[in-house]
KEKE-3310 file (N, C-alpha, C; in steps of 0.2 Angstrom, whole numbers, plus 5000, padded with zeros to 4 digits):
npx = (4893:4894:4908:4911:4924:4928:4932:4937:4939:4951:4951:4955:4951:4939:4930:4910:4906:4904:4891:4874:4868:4876:4884:4878:4876:4889:4895:4906:4922:4932:4947:4952:4957:4957:4958:4967:4959:4941:4928:4917:4905:4897:4885:4873:4865:4851:4843:4830:4826:4828:4816:4811:4815:4826:4840:4849:4860:4869:4876:4864:4855:4840:4827:4817:4803:4799:4807:4799:4796:4810:4819:4833:4837:4849:4849:4837:4833:4841:4840:4829:4831:4840:4835:4834:4823:4824:4826:4841:4851:4861:4877:4887:4904:4916:4934:4934:4926:4907:4903:4913:4917:4926:4919:4908:4896:4894:4901:4899:4884:4888:4895:4888:4879:4884:4889:4877:4872:4884:4877:4867:4873:4879:4890:4893:4896:4912:4902:4892:4889:4892:4882:4869:4873:4874:4857:4851:4856:4853:4845:4830:4833:4833:4844:4854:4868:4883:4891:4904:4909:4903:4908:4922:4924:4917:4926:4940:4957:4968:4958:4957:4938:4923:4910:4900:4885:4879:4870:4881:4896:4914:4927:4944:4959:4974:4989:5005:5024:5029:5039:5033:5023:5025:5032:5022:5011:5022:5022:5009:4995:4990:4973:4962:4949:4942:4927:4911:4898:4882:4885:4875:4866:4875:4879:4868:4863:4873:4870:4859:4864:4872:4871:4875:4887:4897:4909:4918:4916:4920:4932:4938:4935:4943:4958:4959:4963:4978:4982:4985:4994:5004:5006:5011:5020:5038:5033:5039:5032:5029:5021:5007:5004:5004:4992:4980:4980:4974:4964:4958:4954:4945:4935:4932:4928:4913:4903:4899:4896:4905:4919:4925:4928:4937:4946:4948:4956:4967:4973:4979:4990:4995:4999:5009:5018:5023:5015:5010:5000:4986:4968:4948:4938:4929:4910:4914:4911:4917:4928:4942:4955:4968:4984:5001:5016:5035:5048:5055:5047:5038:5036:5036:5026:5016:5018:5015:5001:4996:4986:4976:4971:4981:4980:4986:4990:4989:4987:4975:4976:4964:4944:4931:4929:4923:4929:4929:4919:4912:4896)
npy = (4935:4922:4921:4914:4907:4902:4895:4897:4889:4881:4870:4859:4846:4836:4842:4846:4832:4829:4833:4828:4820:4816:4807:4799:4787:4780:4785:4799:4810:4817:4832:4844:4861:4869:4886:4903:4913:4920:4918:4926:4924:4932:4932:4937:4943:4950:4961:4970:4982:4984:4986:4976:4955:4949:4951:4958:4956:4957:4958:4966:4975:4966:4971:4963:4951:4941:4923:4916:4930:4931:4933:4928:4916:4904:4910:4908:4898:4890:4897:4891:4878:4877:4881:4893:4909:4920:4933:4938:4943:4939:4945:4946:4946:4944:4940:4937:4943:4939:4921:4920:4908:4902:4894:4903:4904:4890:4890:4900:4893:4887:4891:4899:4888:4884:4896:4897:4884:4885:4898:4895:4882:4872:4860:4852:4844:4843:4834:4836:4851:4852:4844:4846:4859:4855:4850:4861:4868:4862:4849:4857:4871:4869:4872:4870:4861:4855:4844:4846:4860:4862:4850:4851:4865:4864:4855:4856:4857:4848:4838:4822:4818:4809:4804:4795:4782:4780:4791:4791:4800:4806:4809:4810:4813:4821:4814:4820:4825:4838:4846:4844:4849:4859:4868:4862:4873:4888:4891:4887:4900:4913:4918:4938:4936:4946:4946:4942:4927:4916:4902:4894:4897:4888:4876:4872:4870:4862:4850:4847:4842:4827:4815:4815:4819:4809:4800:4810:4816:4803:4804:4818:4813:4801:4808:4814:4802:4801:4815:4815:4799:4811:4821:4813:4802:4801:4806:4821:4836:4843:4840:4839:4852:4849:4839:4846:4856:4845:4842:4854:4854:4845:4849:4864:4858:4848:4859:4873:4888:4890:4892:4909:4920:4933:4924:4914:4920:4924:4911:4907:4916:4917:4901:4900:4911:4902:4893:4877:4871:4874:4882:4887:4890:4886:4886:4889:4903:4913:4924:4916:4912:4900:4892:4881:4886:4883:4891:4898:4905:4913:4925:4929:4924:4933:4945:4945:4942:4954:4966:4957:4954:4952:4936:4935:4919:4904:4889:4883:4874:4870:4867:4875:4885:4891:4908:4918:4918:4925:4931)
npz = (5454:5439:5429:5412:5402:5384:5371:5355:5342:5329:5312:5302:5297:5289:5294:5293:5290:5297:5301:5303:5288:5285:5295:5299:5288:5288:5301:5305:5308:5314:5316:5327:5333:5347:5353:5357:5358:5364:5370:5380:5394:5407:5418:5430:5447:5444:5457:5461:5463:5449:5435:5426:5423:5418:5413:5395:5385:5372:5356:5355:5365:5379:5389:5396:5406:5403:5401:5384:5381:5378:5363:5357:5350:5355:5371:5376:5375:5381:5393:5399:5397:5407:5417:5422:5426:5429:5436:5432:5423:5410:5397:5386:5378:5364:5358:5345:5330:5331:5315:5310:5305:5314:5324:5332:5337:5341:5354:5361:5364:5369:5382:5389:5394:5405:5413:5417:5422:5432:5440:5443:5456:5451:5446:5429:5419:5405:5390:5393:5394:5377:5373:5376:5369:5361:5359:5357:5348:5333:5336:5343:5338:5326:5316:5304:5303:5311:5323:5328:5331:5343:5353:5355:5357:5373:5379:5374:5365:5356:5344:5342:5333:5334:5328:5329:5318:5329:5334:5345:5352:5349:5358:5357:5365:5354:5355:5355:5352:5363:5355:5340:5343:5344:5334:5326:5330:5324:5314:5307:5301:5301:5296:5290:5278:5279:5277:5283:5286:5285:5291:5293:5280:5271:5275:5274:5259:5256:5265:5256:5249:5252:5246:5235:5237:5244:5241:5241:5254:5261:5258:5266:5275:5277:5276:5290:5298:5291:5294:5309:5311:5306:5314:5325:5319:5315:5302:5292:5298:5286:5279:5285:5279:5268:5268:5272:5260:5252:5258:5255:5240:5240:5252:5245:5235:5235:5238:5228:5234:5244:5242:5234:5221:5229:5237:5231:5221:5235:5242:5230:5230:5241:5240:5228:5236:5245:5255:5258:5262:5264:5267:5271:5285:5297:5287:5277:5264:5268:5281:5288:5282:5284:5284:5280:5285:5280:5293:5283:5276:5277:5279:5264:5259:5270:5266:5254:5256:5261:5263:5271:5286:5297:5309:5326:5336:5350:5352:5363:5379:5386:5388:5390:5404:5421:5423:5435:5450:5462:5474)
capx = (4890:4897:4912:4913:4927:4928:4937:4935:4941:4950:4946:4960:4950:4936:4924:4907:4904:4902:4882:4872:4866:4883:4888:4869:4877:4898:4901:4912:4927:4935:4954:4951:4961:4954:4965:4969:4952:4939:4917:4917:4898:4893:4882:4872:4862:4847:4842:4824:4828:4825:4809:4815:4814:4828:4843:4850:4867:4873:4877:4859:4849:4835:4827:4809:4802:4795:4808:4793:4799:4818:4821:4840:4835:4853:4849:4829:4831:4845:4838:4821:4834:4843:4828:4835:4821:4820:4832:4850:4856:4865:4879:4895:4909:4917:4938:4934:4916:4903:4904:4921:4925:4930:4912:4909:4888:4892:4905:4891:4880:4893:4897:4882:4876:4892:4889:4870:4871:4887:4876:4861:4876:4878:4895:4896:4903:4912:4903:4882:4889:4892:4879:4863:4870:4868:4850:4847:4856:4851:4838:4827:4830:4834:4852:4856:4874:4886:4892:4913:4909:4902:4911:4928:4922:4917:4934:4948:4963:4969:4957:4951:4929:4918:4904:4895:4879:4869:4873:4886:4902:4918:4937:4952:4967:4980:4995:5009:5030:5031:5044:5031:5016:5027:5032:5013:5011:5024:5022:5000:4997:4982:4972:4957:4947:4936:4917:4911:4894:4882:4887:4869:4867:4877:4878:4859:4865:4880:4867:4855:4868:4878:4871:4880:4897:4900:4918:4923:4918:4923:4941:4938:4934:4949:4960:4959:4973:4982:4985:4987:4998:5010:5010:5008:5025:5047:5038:5037:5027:5025:5013:5001:5002:5000:4984:4978:4978:4969:4957:4954:4954:4940:4929:4930:4922:4908:4896:4900:4897:4909:4923:4922:4935:4941:4943:4954:4964:4970:4972:4980:4995:4999:5000:5013:5024:5030:5013:5014:4992:4977:4959:4945:4939:4920:4911:4913:4911:4923:4930:4947:4961:4970:4988:5003:5020:5039:5049:5060:5043:5034:5037:5034:5020:5013:5020:5008:4995:4996:4980:4973:4973:4984:4976:4991:4987:4990:4985:4973:4972:4955:4941:4924:4928:4924:4937:4923:4913:4908:4893)
capy = (4933:4922:4922:4907:4909:4897:4896:4896:4884:4878:4868:4855:4843:4832:4846:4841:4824:4830:4831:4821:4816:4811:4800:4792:4781:4776:4787:4805:4815:4828:4835:4851:4863:4877:4891:4907:4915:4914:4923:4928:4926:4937:4930:4940:4939:4956:4966:4973:4988:4985:4984:4971:4953:4947:4961:4951:4961:4953:4962:4971:4973:4965:4969:4959:4950:4932:4917:4915:4936:4932:4936:4930:4911:4904:4911:4908:4891:4891:4900:4885:4869:4878:4884:4898:4912:4926:4940:4937:4949:4940:4949:4945:4949:4941:4941:4940:4943:4931:4923:4920:4900:4900:4893:4907:4904:4883:4892:4904:4892:4881:4897:4902:4881:4884:4897:4898:4878:4886:4901:4887:4881:4863:4856:4849:4841:4844:4832:4836:4856:4849:4840:4851:4862:4850:4848:4867:4872:4857:4849:4861:4878:4869:4872:4863:4864:4850:4844:4846:4864:4860:4844:4855:4873:4860:4851:4857:4856:4845:4832:4821:4815:4808:4806:4789:4785:4778:4798:4794:4806:4798:4811:4807:4821:4819:4812:4821:4827:4845:4847:4845:4853:4870:4867:4866:4879:4892:4885:4888:4906:4913:4927:4935:4938:4956:4945:4934:4922:4914:4897:4890:4894:4886:4868:4869:4867:4854:4842:4843:4837:4825:4811:4814:4819:4805:4799:4815:4821:4799:4808:4822:4811:4800:4817:4814:4798:4802:4823:4812:4799:4816:4820:4806:4801:4804:4810:4827:4841:4848:4837:4843:4857:4846:4836:4854:4856:4841:4845:4862:4852:4842:4855:4867:4852:4851:4866:4878:4897:4885:4895:4912:4923:4935:4917:4908:4927:4924:4907:4904:4920:4911:4894:4904:4914:4898:4888:4870:4870:4877:4880:4890:4889:4886:4882:4891:4909:4920:4921:4916:4909:4896:4891:4883:4888:4884:4898:4904:4907:4916:4933:4930:4924:4939:4952:4941:4942:4960:4967:4956:4956:4942:4935:4930:4915:4901:4884:4881:4868:4869:4869:4880:4886:4898:4909:4920:4916:4930:4929)
capz = (5444:5439:5420:5410:5392:5381:5365:5345:5337:5319:5310:5301:5288:5290:5294:5287:5289:5306:5300:5305:5284:5284:5301:5303:5286:5290:5304:5305:5308:5312:5319:5327:5338:5352:5349:5361:5356:5367:5372:5389:5397:5412:5419:5436:5451:5445:5463:5462:5459:5438:5433:5422:5425:5412:5404:5389:5380:5367:5350:5358:5372:5378:5393:5395:5410:5400:5394:5382:5376:5371:5354:5356:5354:5359:5375:5378:5376:5387:5399:5395:5399:5413:5422:5426:5422:5431:5440:5429:5420:5403:5396:5384:5373:5360:5351:5337:5327:5323:5306:5304:5301:5320:5327:5339:5339:5348:5360:5365:5368:5377:5384:5387:5396:5410:5414:5419:5427:5438:5443:5450:5459:5451:5441:5426:5414:5397:5390:5396:5389:5371:5370:5381:5366:5352:5355:5358:5340:5332:5340:5346:5333:5318:5314:5299:5308:5312:5333:5332:5335:5353:5358:5355:5365:5378:5376:5371:5365:5349:5345:5337:5336:5329:5326:5326:5317:5332:5339:5352:5353:5358:5359:5358:5362:5347:5360:5349:5357:5363:5347:5339:5342:5342:5328:5319:5331:5323:5306:5305:5301:5298:5287:5290:5275:5279:5274:5286:5285:5292:5291:5290:5272:5266:5274:5271:5254:5259:5268:5255:5239:5255:5245:5231:5237:5245:5241:5243:5261:5263:5257:5269:5284:5280:5278:5296:5299:5290:5298:5314:5307:5306:5320:5330:5317:5312:5296:5293:5294:5278:5275:5288:5272:5261:5273:5271:5251:5250:5259:5253:5234:5243:5253:5239:5226:5243:5236:5226:5238:5252:5241:5228:5216:5232:5241:5226:5226:5245:5241:5226:5229:5247:5237:5226:5241:5251:5259:5256:5258:5268:5269:5271:5292:5297:5284:5272:5259:5272:5288:5289:5280:5288:5284:5283:5278:5287:5292:5278:5267:5281:5278:5261:5261:5275:5261:5248:5256:5264:5263:5275:5294:5300:5318:5331:5341:5353:5353:5369:5379:5392:5385:5394:5413:5423:5428:5438:5457:5468:5479)
cpx = (4895:4903:4914:4919:4927:4932:4935:4941:4945:4949:4951:4957:4944:4927:4919:4906:4905:4893:4881:4866:4874:4885:4884:4873:4886:4900:4906:4917:4929:4944:4953:4953:4957:4960:4965:4962:4947:4929:4917:4908:4901:4884:4877:4866:4857:4844:4832:4822:4825:4819:4806:4816:4822:4831:4844:4855:4871:4875:4870:4854:4842:4834:4818:4810:4800:4803:4807:4793:4804:4820:4829:4838:4840:4851:4843:4827:4837:4843:4834:4826:4836:4840:4828:4829:4818:4828:4838:4849:4864:4870:4886:4899:4916:4926:4940:4925:4915:4904:4904:4924:4926:4923:4909:4903:4891:4894:4902:4886:4884:4894:4892:4877:4878:4890:4881:4872:4875:4882:4869:4866:4878:4886:4893:4899:4903:4905:4893:4885:4888:4886:4872:4863:4871:4862:4850:4848:4853:4843:4831:4825:4835:4840:4856:4867:4877:4887:4897:4913:4909:4906:4919:4928:4920:4927:4941:4953:4968:4966:4957:4944:4926:4916:4899:4887:4873:4869:4879:4892:4907:4925:4939:4959:4972:4986:5001:5015:5026:5033:5038:5027:5017:5029:5030:5011:5014:5024:5012:4999:4990:4978:4963:4955:4944:4926:4917:4903:4886:4880:4879:4868:4868:4879:4871:4860:4871:4875:4862:4859:4876:4879:4875:4886:4898:4906:4918:4924:4921:4929:4942:4940:4943:4956:4962:4963:4976:4987:4988:4991:5007:5010:5011:5018:5031:5044:5035:5033:5023:5021:5009:4999:4998:4996:4980:4977:4975:4961:4952:4953:4944:4937:4925:4922:4913:4902:4902:4900:4901:4916:4919:4930:4940:4946:4951:4963:4970:4975:4979:4990:4998:5003:5008:5018:5027:5023:5010:5003:4990:4972:4957:4944:4933:4919:4909:4912:4913:4926:4937:4950:4966:4978:4997:5008:5026:5041:5051:5054:5038:5031:5036:5025:5015:5012:5014:5003:4993:4989:4974:4975:4976:4982:4984:4990:4989:4986:4982:4972:4967:4953:4935:4927:4927:4929:4930:4920:4915:4902:4887)
cpy = (4931:4924:4916:4910:4903:4897:4895:4888:4884:4873:4864:4850:4837:4835:4845:4831:4822:4831:4829:4819:4815:4804:4795:4785:4778:4780:4793:4809:4816:4828:4843:4855:4872:4882:4897:4914:4915:4919:4919:4930:4929:4934:4932:4942:4948:4954:4966:4977:4989:4982:4980:4964:4949:4957:4956:4958:4957:4960:4969:4970:4971:4966:4969:4953:4944:4929:4920:4923:4936:4934:4931:4922:4905:4901:4911:4899:4887:4894:4891:4880:4873:4878:4890:4902:4918:4929:4936:4943:4947:4944:4944:4949:4942:4940:4942:4940:4937:4931:4924:4915:4898:4896:4896:4906:4895:4884:4896:4899:4886:4885:4901:4897:4884:4888:4898:4888:4881:4894:4899:4885:4874:4865:4855:4848:4842:4839:4834:4847:4853:4848:4842:4859:4862:4850:4857:4868:4865:4857:4855:4867:4877:4870:4870:4862:4855:4848:4845:4856:4863:4857:4849:4862:4868:4856:4851:4857:4852:4837:4829:4817:4813:4805:4800:4786:4782:4785:4798:4800:4801:4806:4809:4811:4819:4817:4815:4828:4836:4849:4849:4850:4860:4872:4869:4872:4887:4892:4889:4897:4907:4921:4930:4941:4945:4950:4937:4933:4920:4905:4889:4890:4890:4877:4867:4867:4858:4849:4842:4838:4831:4820:4807:4814:4814:4799:4805:4817:4811:4802:4811:4818:4806:4804:4816:4808:4799:4806:4819:4806:4802:4818:4817:4801:4802:4808:4818:4833:4844:4843:4835:4847:4855:4841:4842:4852:4852:4841:4850:4860:4845:4846:4859:4862:4851:4854:4870:4887:4890:4893:4904:4916:4925:4929:4913:4913:4922:4917:4905:4913:4915:4906:4900:4906:4908:4892:4880:4870:4874:4877:4888:4889:4889:4882:4883:4903:4914:4917:4923:4911:4906:4893:4886:4882:4890:4890:4901:4905:4914:4922:4933:4928:4930:4942:4951:4942:4948:4965:4966:4956:4948:4941:4931:4927:4912:4894:4886:4876:4865:4871:4872:4879:4891:4899:4915:4920:4921:4925:4934)
cpz = (5444:5430:5418:5403:5391:5373:5358:5344:5329:5321:5306:5294:5292:5291:5287:5285:5298:5306:5301:5294:5280:5288:5300:5295:5287:5297:5299:5309:5309:5316:5319:5332:5344:5349:5357:5360:5358:5364:5378:5390:5407:5414:5432:5441:5446:5456:5459:5463:5449:5440:5428:5424:5422:5409:5400:5386:5377:5361:5352:5364:5372:5388:5397:5401:5411:5396:5388:5376:5373:5366:5354:5358:5358:5367:5378:5376:5381:5394:5402:5403:5403:5420:5427:5422:5422:5434:5440:5423:5416:5400:5390:5379:5370:5358:5348:5337:5327:5317:5303:5305:5311:5327:5335:5341:5343:5353:5363:5366:5374:5383:5390:5397:5402:5412:5423:5425:5432:5445:5449:5456:5456:5443:5434:5423:5407:5394:5390:5393:5381:5371:5374:5371:5361:5351:5355:5351:5335:5333:5337:5339:5325:5316:5309:5296:5308:5322:5334:5334:5348:5359:5360:5359:5372:5384:5379:5369:5358:5348:5340:5337:5329:5329:5321:5324:5322:5336:5345:5346:5357:5352:5361:5361:5357:5352:5356:5358:5357:5357:5344:5334:5345:5338:5325:5324:5327:5316:5307:5304:5298:5300:5287:5285:5275:5277:5280:5282:5285:5286:5290:5283:5269:5267:5275:5263:5253:5261:5263:5247:5247:5250:5240:5231:5244:5246:5241:5248:5262:5263:5262:5276:5283:5283:5286:5301:5294:5293:5305:5314:5310:5313:5327:5326:5317:5306:5298:5292:5292:5277:5281:5284:5266:5261:5269:5267:5250:5248:5255:5247:5237:5243:5246:5231:5230:5238:5234:5230:5245:5249:5233:5224:5221:5236:5239:5227:5231:5242:5240:5227:5235:5245:5231:5230:5245:5254:5257:5258:5264:5266:5272:5280:5291:5288:5276:5267:5263:5280:5288:5283:5282:5283:5284:5280:5285:5284:5286:5270:5272:5279:5267:5259:5267:5269:5255:5248:5262:5268:5269:5282:5298:5310:5321:5334:5344:5355:5360:5371:5384:5385:5389:5401:5413:5425:5431:5442:5459:5470:5479)
residu = (MET:ILE:ILE:THR:ARG:THR:PRO:PHE:ARG:ILE:SER:PHE:CYS:GLY:GLY:GLY:THR:ASP:LEU:ARG:SER:TYR:TYR:HIS:PHE:ASP:GLY:GLY:ALA:VAL:VAL:SER:SER:THR:ILE:ASP:LYS:TYR:ILE:TYR:ILE:THR:VAL:ASN:ARG:LEU:THR:ARG:TYR:PHE:GLU:HIS:SER:LEU:SER:LEU:LYS:TYR:SER:LYS:THR:GLU:LEU:VAL:ASN:SER:VAL:GLU:GLU:VAL:ARG:HIS:PRO:ILE:ILE:ARG:GLU:ALA:LEU:LYS:LEU:THR:GLY:VAL:THR:GLU:ARG:VAL:GLU:ILE:ALA:SER:MET:ALA:ASP:ILE:PRO:SER:GLY:THR:GLY:LEU:GLY:SER:SER:SER:ALA:TYR:ALA:VAL:SER:LEU:LEU:HIS:ALA:LEU:TYR:THR:PHE:LYS:GLY:GLU:SER:VAL:SER:ALA:ARG:LYS:LEU:ALA:GLU:GLN:ALA:CYS:ASP:ILE:GLU:ILE:GLU:ILE:LEU:LYS:ASP:PRO:ILE:GLY:LYS:GLN:ASP:GLN:PHE:ILE:ALA:ALA:TYR:GLY:GLY:ILE:CYS:HIS:ILE:VAL:PHE:ASN:PRO:ASP:GLU:SER:VAL:PHE:ILE:ASP:PRO:ILE:VAL:CYS:SER:PRO:ALA:THR:LYS:LYS:THR:LEU:GLN:ASP:ASN:LEU:LEU:ILE:PHE:TYR:THR:GLY:MET:THR:ARG:ARG:ALA:GLY:ASP:ILE:LEU:LYS:VAL:GLN:LYS:ALA:GLN:THR:SER:LYS:LYS:MET:GLU:VAL:LEU:ASN:GLY:MET:LYS:GLY:LEU:CYS:PHE:ASP:LEU:ILE:GLN:VAL:LEU:GLN:SER:SER:ARG:SER:LEU:SER:ASN:PHE:GLY:GLU:ILE:LEU:HIS:GLN:GLY:TRP:LEU:LEU:LYS:LYS:SER:LEU:VAL:GLU:GLU:ILE:SER:ASN:ASN:SER:ILE:ASP:GLU:TYR:TYR:ASP:ARG:ALA:ARG:ALA:ALA:GLY:ALA:ILE:GLY:GLY:LYS:LEU:LEU:GLY:ALA:GLY:GLY:GLY:GLY:PHE:LEU:LEU:PHE:TYR:VAL:GLU:PRO:GLN:ASN:GLN:SER:LYS:VAL:ARG:ASN:ALA:LEU:ALA:ASP:LEU:THR:GLU:LEU:ARG:PHE:GLN:PHE:GLU:PRO:GLN:GLY:SER:LYS:VAL:ILE:TYR:ILE:SER:ASP)
# end
């Protein structure tokens, strides 16, 4: 039996510039971090006592005898890619539901590939996991998504990720002082809106609008460098919140479906209560709201958003990892 654990992520700025429709022109960039909320994948060998060859358990259960019969698209393609095609049981558990803006689909793909390769007795690099997860989701399944979620899930930590026009990807961990990282951690609050959505539906529209929104996307990419300077300099971290706010205003202008009246109301309530800035995590339309709030205002923001559920979290320094192996 193999168990892998892969973290979900929060994205601070640059989301949308990791789409091929944008980065093929002049490269894209994001700043993201993994958090201590995870997807767990278990892969176990099925004995001959079972009539079926493949047992797959996620939100549904599939009992089938060939890879071609598998309905879950990521599982089907991961089995094909790794060559694990029979006598295997796959099950998954997650700390957070899908469709909430924390990169769950790509974390699932990375974690599943990691588990299947380990099941075969093969060690695999974070880069290979990320690249093959991208191949499955973007090239094979044609999901209109970007590359940031696969890479941050595989590598972990707080990273500046650059997407080059030639399809290469550079991952640079952001080095900042322990005091800065702790202050940032303490001043970030996340709240669940209770709304879920399919990221691909929004990103499909955004992709079609890319050529008309290049100036906006350039501005979003530029904020990544501003954010890194704040983390690595003596500038006040309140600037981090201001950059989040600037990025959110830019992101909202990309596609109308990114926000809605309810999300705007929550955001305005938090700002009125003292949040310096924030953003909706993920493609938009629902999921989690992230805010930068200094300590003296945090109780006021929590009261202002008392009808939402707060997500308590910590930064996760590691990416996908194997947490259990047995014969």
